[in-house]
C-alpha positions as CSV (number, residue, x, y, z in Angstrom):
1,M,-28.7,35.2,38.8
2,A,-30.4,32.1,38.1
3,K,-28.9,29.4,36.6
4,R,-30.2,28.4,32.8
5,D,-31.9,25.3,32.2
6,Y,-28.9,22.8,31.3
7,Y,-31.1,21.3,28.4
8,D,-31.8,24.9,27.0
9,V,-28.1,25.5,27.2
10,L,-27.4,22.7,25.3
11,G,-30.7,23.3,22.6
12,I,-32.1,20.2,23.0
13,S,-35.4,18.2,24.8
14,K,-35.7,17.3,27.9
15,G,-35.8,13.6,26.5
16,A,-32.4,13.6,24.8
17,S,-31.0,10.5,24.7
18,A,-27.3,10.2,25.3
19,D,-26.0,10.7,21.9
20,E,-28.5,13.8,21.3
21,I,-26.7,15.2,24.2
22,K,-23.1,14.4,23.0
23,K,-23.8,16.3,20.2
24,G,-25.7,19.2,21.5
25,Y,-22.6,19.9,23.6
26,R,-20.2,19.6,20.9
27,T,-22.2,21.8,18.6
28,K,-22.7,24.5,21.2
29,A,-19.2,23.9,22.2
30,K,-17.3,24.5,18.7
31,E,-19.4,27.7,18.6
32,L,-18.4,29.1,21.8
33,H,-15.1,28.4,22.7
34,P,-13.0,31.1,23.6
35,D,-10.3,30.8,20.7
36,R,-13.4,31.0,18.1
37,N,-14.6,33.8,20.1
38,A,-12.2,36.9,20.6
39,D,-14.4,39.4,20.0
40,N,-16.9,38.3,22.3
41,P,-16.5,38.7,26.0
42,K,-19.6,36.4,27.0
43,A,-18.1,33.5,25.0
44,E,-15.7,32.1,27.9
45,E,-18.9,32.2,30.3
46,Q,-21.3,30.8,28.0
47,F,-18.4,27.7,27.2
48,K,-18.1,27.2,30.5
49,E,-22.0,27.2,31.4
50,A,-22.6,24.3,28.4
51,N,-19.4,22.3,30.0
52,E,-21.3,22.3,33.6
53,A,-24.5,21.4,31.8
54,H,-22.7,18.7,29.9
55,E,-20.6,17.3,33.2
56,V,-24.0,16.3,34.7
57,L,-26.4,15.7,31.7
58,K,-24.0,12.8,30.6
59,D,-23.6,11.2,33.9
60,A,-27.1,9.1,34.2
61,E,-27.5,9.4,37.5
62,K,-26.6,12.9,37.9
63,K,-29.1,13.8,35.1
64,A,-31.6,11.5,36.6
65,A,-31.0,13.5,39.6
66,Y,-31.5,16.7,38.1
67,D,-34.3,15.6,36.0
68,R,-36.1,15.2,39.5
69,Y,-34.9,18.0,41.7
70,G,-33.4,20.9,38.4
71,H,-30.4,22.6,40.2
72,A,-31.4,22.0,43.8
73,A,-30.3,18.6,43.1
74,F,-26.6,19.9,43.6
75,E,-26.9,22.5,46.2
76,G,-27.2,22.1,49.7
77,G,-26.3,18.4,49.6
78,M,-29.5,17.3,48.5
79,G,-29.0,14.0,46.0
80,G,-25.6,14.2,47.3
81,G,-23.6,15.4,43.5
82,G,-21.6,17.8,45.4
83,R,-19.2,20.0,43.5
84,Q,-16.2,18.2,42.1
85,G,-13.5,20.0,40.6
86,G,-15.2,23.2,39.8
87,G,-16.9,21.0,37.8
88,F,-20.7,22.9,38.8
89,G,-21.7,25.8,40.0
90,G,-20.2,28.8,39.0
91,G,-16.2,27.9,38.6
92,Q,-14.7,25.2,36.2
93,G,-11.8,22.6,37.0
94,Q,-9.1,21.9,35.0
95,G,-10.0,18.3,34.7
96,D,-13.3,19.5,33.3
97,F,-11.8,22.0,30.6
98,G,-9.3,19.1,29.7
99,S,-12.0,16.9,29.2
100,A,-14.1,19.6,26.8
101,F,-10.9,20.3,24.7
102,S,-10.1,16.4,24.4
103,D,-13.8,16.0,22.8
104,I,-13.4,19.6,20.9
105,F,-10.1,18.2,19.6
106,D,-11.5,14.7,18.2
107,D,-14.6,16.8,17.1
108,L,-12.5,18.3,14.8
109,F,-10.1,16.2,13.8
110,G,-11.1,12.9,14.3
111,D,-12.8,12.9,10.6
112,F,-9.4,13.2,9.3
113,A,-8.4,10.6,11.3
114,G,-11.2,8.3,10.1
115,Q,-12.2,7.4,14.1
116,R,-15.0,9.2,15.2
117,G,-16.6,7.6,17.2
118,G,-15.3,4.6,16.8
119,G,-17.0,4.0,14.0
120,G,-13.6,3.0,11.8
121,R,-12.6,0.5,14.1
122,R,-15.6,-1.5,14.0
123,A,-15.2,-2.7,9.6
124,A,-11.6,-3.0,9.3
125,R,-10.1,-3.0,6.2
126,G,-8.3,-6.3,5.2
127,S,-4.4,-6.0,5.0
128,D,-3.2,-5.6,1.4
129,L,-0.8,-8.6,0.0
130,R,1.8,-9.6,-2.1
131,Y,2.2,-12.2,-4.6
132,N,5.5,-12.7,-6.8
133,L,4.8,-14.8,-10.0
134,R,7.9,-15.3,-12.0
135,V,7.2,-15.5,-16.0
136,S,9.6,-16.8,-18.8
137,L,10.6,-14.4,-21.4
138,E,8.3,-16.0,-24.2
139,D,5.1,-15.8,-21.8
140,A,5.9,-11.8,-21.3
141,F,6.4,-11.5,-25.2
142,S,2.8,-13.0,-25.6
143,G,1.1,-12.1,-22.3
144,L,-0.9,-15.1,-20.6
145,Q,-3.7,-15.9,-18.3
146,K,-2.0,-17.6,-15.2
147,Q,-3.6,-19.5,-12.6
148,I,-2.1,-18.9,-9.2
149,N,-2.7,-20.3,-5.4
150,V,-2.6,-17.4,-3.2
151,P,-2.7,-18.2,0.8
152,T,-5.2,-15.7,2.5
153,S,-7.9,-14.4,4.9
154,I,-11.3,-14.8,3.1
155,S,-14.9,-13.9,4.7
156,C,-16.1,-16.8,7.5
157,D,-19.4,-18.2,5.8
158,P,-21.0,-19.6,8.5
159,C,-21.4,-16.1,10.7
160,N,-21.2,-14.0,7.3
161,G,-18.2,-12.3,7.8
162,S,-19.9,-10.7,11.8
163,G,-17.9,-13.1,13.7
164,A,-20.9,-13.9,15.4
165,E,-22.7,-17.3,15.8
166,G,-25.4,-17.4,13.5
167,G,-24.1,-14.0,12.1
168,A,-25.8,-12.0,15.0
169,E,-24.9,-8.5,14.9
170,P,-22.2,-7.6,18.1
171,S,-23.0,-5.3,20.6
172,T,-21.6,-1.7,21.4
173,C,-18.8,-2.0,24.1
174,P,-19.8,-1.2,27.2
175,T,-16.8,-0.4,28.6
176,C,-15.9,2.5,25.9
177,S,-19.5,2.9,24.5
178,G,-18.8,2.0,21.3
179,M,-16.0,4.7,21.0
180,G,-13.3,1.7,20.7
181,K,-11.5,4.4,23.3
182,V,-10.9,4.9,27.3
183,R,-10.2,8.3,28.8
184,A,-8.1,8.9,32.3
185,Q,-7.8,12.1,33.2
186,Q,-4.2,13.4,34.4
187,G,-4.2,17.0,35.9
188,F,-4.9,19.0,33.0
189,F,-4.6,16.5,30.5
190,T,-6.9,13.8,29.6
191,V,-4.9,10.6,28.4
192,E,-6.6,8.6,25.8
193,R,-6.0,4.6,24.9
194,T,-7.4,1.6,23.0
195,C,-10.3,-0.1,24.8
196,P,-9.1,-2.9,26.8
197,T,-11.8,-4.8,26.3
198,C,-12.8,-4.8,22.5
199,S,-9.1,-3.9,21.6
200,G,-10.9,-0.4,19.9
201,L,-13.2,-2.0,17.4
202,G,-16.0,-0.5,20.1
203,Q,-17.9,-3.4,19.7
204,I,-17.8,-6.8,21.7
205,I,-19.3,-10.3,20.5
206,N,-21.1,-12.3,23.1
207,N,-21.2,-15.6,21.3
208,P,-18.3,-15.6,18.9
209,C,-19.0,-18.0,15.6
210,K,-17.2,-21.7,16.3
211,S,-15.3,-21.1,13.1
212,C,-13.6,-18.3,12.8
213,G,-13.3,-17.1,16.7
214,G,-15.0,-14.0,16.2
215,A,-12.7,-12.8,13.4
216,G,-15.2,-12.8,11.2
217,R,-12.4,-14.6,8.9
218,V,-10.4,-17.8,8.1
219,E,-7.3,-18.9,6.0
220,K,-8.0,-20.8,2.9
221,E,-5.8,-20.9,0.3
222,R,-7.7,-19.5,-2.6
223,A,-7.4,-19.5,-6.4
224,L,-7.3,-16.7,-9.0
225,S,-6.8,-16.0,-12.5
226,V,-4.5,-13.6,-13.4
227,N,-3.5,-11.8,-16.9
228,I,-0.6,-10.9,-17.6
229,P,-0.1,-8.3,-20.3
230,A,2.5,-8.8,-23.2
231,G,5.5,-6.6,-22.4
232,V,6.1,-6.8,-18.2
233,E,9.4,-7.0,-17.2
234,T,10.7,-7.3,-13.9
235,G,9.4,-5.0,-11.0
236,T,5.8,-4.4,-13.2
237,R,3.1,-4.6,-10.7
238,I,-0.3,-5.9,-11.3
239,R,-3.0,-4.9,-8.7
240,L,-6.3,-7.0,-8.1
241,A,-8.3,-4.9,-6.2
242,G,-10.2,-6.4,-3.7
243,E,-8.4,-9.6,-3.8
244,G,-6.4,-9.6,-0.9
245,E,-7.2,-9.9,2.9
246,A,-10.5,-10.3,4.2
247,G,-11.8,-7.8,6.7
248,M,-12.3,-7.5,10.0
249,R,-16.0,-8.5,11.1
250,G,-17.3,-7.7,7.7
251,G,-14.9,-4.7,6.8
252,P,-14.0,-4.3,3.3
253,A,-11.0,-6.7,1.8
254,G,-7.4,-5.3,0.8
255,D,-6.0,-5.5,-2.3
256,L,-3.6,-8.2,-4.2
257,Y,-0.4,-6.7,-5.9
258,I,1.2,-9.3,-8.0
259,F,4.7,-8.2,-8.5
260,I,6.7,-9.8,-11.8
261,E,9.9,-11.4,-12.2
262,V,10.8,-12.0,-15.7
263,S,13.7,-15.3,-16.0
264,D,16.7,-14.8,-17.9
265,H,16.8,-16.8,-21.3
266,E,19.4,-18.4,-22.7
267,L,19.3,-17.1,-25.9
268,F,18.3,-13.2,-25.6
269,E,19.0,-10.9,-23.3
270,R,16.9,-8.2,-22.4
271,D,17.2,-4.0,-21.4
272,G,13.9,-2.3,-22.2
273,V,11.6,-3.3,-25.2
274,N,14.7,-4.0,-27.0
275,L,16.4,-7.6,-27.4
276,F,20.1,-8.5,-27.8
277,C,21.5,-12.2,-29.3
278,R,25.1,-13.1,-29.6
279,V,25.4,-14.9,-32.7
280,P,28.9,-16.6,-33.9
281,V,30.3,-16.9,-36.8
282,S,33.2,-19.0,-38.3
283,M,36.1,-16.8,-39.2
284,S,35.8,-17.5,-43.0
285,T,32.3,-16.2,-43.2
286,A,33.0,-12.8,-41.3
287,A,36.5,-12.7,-43.3
288,L,34.1,-13.2,-47.0
289,S,30.1,-12.1,-46.1
290,G,27.5,-14.4,-45.9
291,S,24.0,-14.7,-44.5
292,I,23.1,-16.2,-41.2
293,E,19.8,-17.2,-39.4
294,V,19.0,-16.4,-36.3
295,P,16.0,-16.8,-34.0
296,T,13.2,-14.7,-32.9
297,I,11.4,-14.3,-29.7
298,D,8.0,-15.4,-31.1
299,G,9.3,-18.3,-32.6
300,G,10.1,-17.4,-35.9
301,R,13.8,-17.3,-37.8
302,G,15.5,-14.5,-39.2
303,R,18.2,-13.9,-42.1
304,V,21.1,-11.8,-41.3
305,Q,23.2,-10.7,-44.3
306,I,27.0,-10.8,-43.0
307,P,29.3,-8.0,-44.6
308,S,32.9,-9.3,-45.9
309,G,35.3,-8.3,-43.1
310,S,33.4,-8.0,-39.8
311,Q,34.9,-8.7,-36.5
312,S,34.0,-9.5,-33.4
313,G,31.1,-7.3,-31.2
314,R,29.6,-5.9,-34.9
315,Q,25.7,-5.5,-34.4
316,M,23.3,-5.7,-36.7
317,R,19.6,-4.8,-35.8
318,L,16.4,-6.5,-37.2
319,R,13.6,-4.3,-36.2
320,S,10.3,-4.3,-34.6
321,K,11.6,-8.1,-33.4
322,G,12.0,-7.1,-30.1
323,M,9.6,-6.8,-27.0
324,P,6.2,-5.3,-27.2
325,A,5.4,-2.3,-25.0
326,L,3.6,-2.6,-22.2
327,R,1.1,0.5,-22.5
328,G,1.1,-0.2,-25.9
329,G,3.3,2.0,-28.9
330,S,5.3,0.8,-31.5
331,A,7.6,-2.7,-30.7
332,G,11.4,-2.5,-30.1
333,D,14.1,-3.8,-31.8
334,M,16.6,-6.8,-31.5
335,F,20.5,-6.2,-32.0
336,I,22.3,-9.1,-33.3
337,E,26.1,-8.9,-32.1
338,L,28.2,-11.4,-34.0
339,A,31.0,-13.4,-32.7
340,V,33.5,-14.6,-35.0
341,E,34.8,-17.5,-33.8
342,T,38.4,-19.1,-33.7
343,P,38.6,-22.7,-35.2
344,V,40.0,-25.7,-33.1
345,N,40.8,-29.0,-33.7
346,L,42.8,-28.5,-37.0
347,T,44.1,-31.0,-39.3
348,S,47.3,-30.6,-40.9
349,R,46.0,-29.5,-44.5
350,Q,44.4,-26.2,-42.5
351,K,47.1,-25.4,-40.5
352,E,49.2,-25.4,-43.5
353,L,46.9,-23.5,-45.5
354,L,46.4,-21.4,-42.8
355,K,50.3,-20.0,-42.4
356,E,49.8,-19.8,-45.7
357,F,47.1,-17.7,-45.3
358,D,48.9,-15.5,-43.1
359,E,51.3,-15.1,-44.7
360,L,49.6,-13.6,-47.7
361,S,47.3,-11.3,-45.3
362,S,49.9,-9.5,-43.2
363,E,48.5,-6.2,-45.2
364,N,45.0,-7.0,-44.8
365,N,44.3,-6.6,-41.1
366,P,44.2,-3.3,-40.4
367,E,43.7,-3.2,-36.7
368,S,46.4,-5.5,-36.0
369,S,48.3,-3.1,-38.1
370,S,47.1,0.1,-36.2
371,F,48.0,-1.7,-32.7
372,F,51.6,-2.7,-34.1
373,S,52.6,0.5,-35.5
374,S,51.1,2.1,-31.8
375,V,53.0,-0.3,-29.7
376,K,56.4,1.1,-31.9
377,S,55.6,4.2,-31.5
378,F,55.4,3.7,-27.8
379,W,58.5,2.0,-27.4
380,D,60.8,4.0,-28.9
381,S,59.2,7.2,-27.3
382,M,60.3,5.1,-24.0
383,K,63.9,4.7,-25.0
384,G,64.5,8.4,-26.3
């Protein structure tokens, strides 16, 4: 049976380019692969026929010989093509099948990896950057516009980010033909690795830009204005899209992530949207009642009434005097924690008054009475 014309096998015209040959082969290989045609007994033979056609037409010298002599170029030694590994003629060698399988695998799954045809490598996206920003509690309460200086890579102006002198377009890598990868046959398997000439970019620059050395970007410190919203807390992350490292050879820039750290405050302790403030009060005020003035985070003042008989640790609330919620909603509260203070450096008269007070107030300390009653019961039980 006479062999079909290789161009007809792949469904392409005789003047087809290398890309059209490759595209036609991949279309036929996917269509005819035996795994997809279990019910078609002719699929395997047609698949081999398409692979044989591709092996000839993808090679410039073999293609030229075929265009001139047809199938006779590989029969009887004419043209010097010969049959290698069963690649021509009726059979199909392991190397050809491995190459075909690798091509089909790339065609089916290459798009998911973003690397089909090496296109995803040519303009690599820049890296994301992290910037740690410390703000005061007052700034976290009110929010602010902050100027920061970020050391990063920016697009090279002289070459417009192309990496080539004068902004010229890079040329296709001759080693990998723009694929960004090269293949080597090892028996049944095809080993694929990054192209050593273009480092996987698929393109090379013949005349690199003197400013960036062909990278398409240069190191520089950049000033940015950052909006810090009210209510941020330690761990809050702010994303600035496109403000990260510039991409390689005109690729898109990465993002800049600003991580917020809120400094400790000398007066207030924060817990979410609530604030806590420990306020010392005199023993007499705690015993007799009174009012105290306390600071608030907005710089104002609040007045708190101390009930008589207040103990250390007692808390009172000032509603809506805490931190604002980051994503809207009501503000938190401020809690005042009392710390009853024992007087020091007493005069003789003060000591006399306190002794007299102590003799008269033995029954006015309920916590002490309860504690020592429990202690007496404990000791009695130990004796028993």
